[in-house]
Every structure is written in C-alpha cells, then in structure tokens.
N, C-alpha and C positions, 0 to 999 in steps of 0.2 A: 504494500500500500504506500502510495506517495507520501501521505502525511507522516507515517512512521519514519521514513528516511529523512524527510525535511526536518522533523523534530530532532533526530540525531545530530544533524548538521548544525541546527540552531543551538542545541545544548552544548555541543563541542566548541562552537565559535563564540557564543555569547556568555559562556560559563554560567548558565542558569540551570535551575532545578528542572528536570524533565516534567515534573508534575505541574509546573507553571506554564507549560507550553500546550496550548489548545488551538483549535482552528480559529477561535475568536481572539486569541492573544494578539495585541497590537505590538509591533516591533519596538517602537519608541516608548510608548506609554507603559506597557505592561512588562516588557522584557529589557528595557533600559538601553536599547541600541542607539548609538549616535551615528553620525554620517560615516565615519570611518568604519565602524562596525558593520554598517549596511553594505559598504563596498566589499569588505572582506567576506561577508556572508554570501553575497552574490557570486564571488569568485569560488567559494567553497561549494556552492550549489551547482555551479557550472561543472566543476570537477566531479562532483558526486553523481550527477545525472548525465554528464557528457553532452551538455547543451550549451548554447550561447544565449545569454540573457541580454537583450537590447537595453540600452540606457533608459529609453522612454518607458519600457515595461518595468524595469527595476524601480523607477521613480514612483510607480503606482503601488508598490508593495507596502501596504499599511499594516495588514494583519496576516497571520500565518496562512489563512485560507486563500489570500491573494497569490501567495507563492505556490501553493498546491494547485490552484486552478491554472496558473500559468504553465507549470511543469506538465500537468495533465494535457494541456492543449498542445504541447510540443511532442508528446509521445503517442 
C-alpha cells in the first residue's frame, strides 16, 4: 500500500513518531516540516518510488494524503 511506504519515508526523514502520521496529517502543521524538510522529503520519495516529482506538484503537498494521491497517479 502506498500510504505505508510514504509513512516510512516520512518517519525516517522527519524523525516523527509513526503513530502521528495519518492520511490527514499536515506536513507543516502536524509533522513540523519546514521548507528544507519538504525538499529532502520529496527527494526521498523520488528515490523510494522511482518517480520524478515536479516542483509544481510538490508545492501542493499539504497533507500526507496529497503525497499518496500523487504517487498513486504516477503508478
């Protein structure tokens, strides 16, 4: 499932508790990601899923569900 893999990448890159990562979690508000964290997260997601995330798409990643939907649309 895409969410589980995205969750693993988020936990590893943002050093957050896995229990705090849900589809509704907002990257900045709930998980504490700043702009540098967001860039590093996109790179890690690209590596994990073997995709290229366009900058305009990455800018729209507000919640975890946005990332999952984007990756699902690429596969």
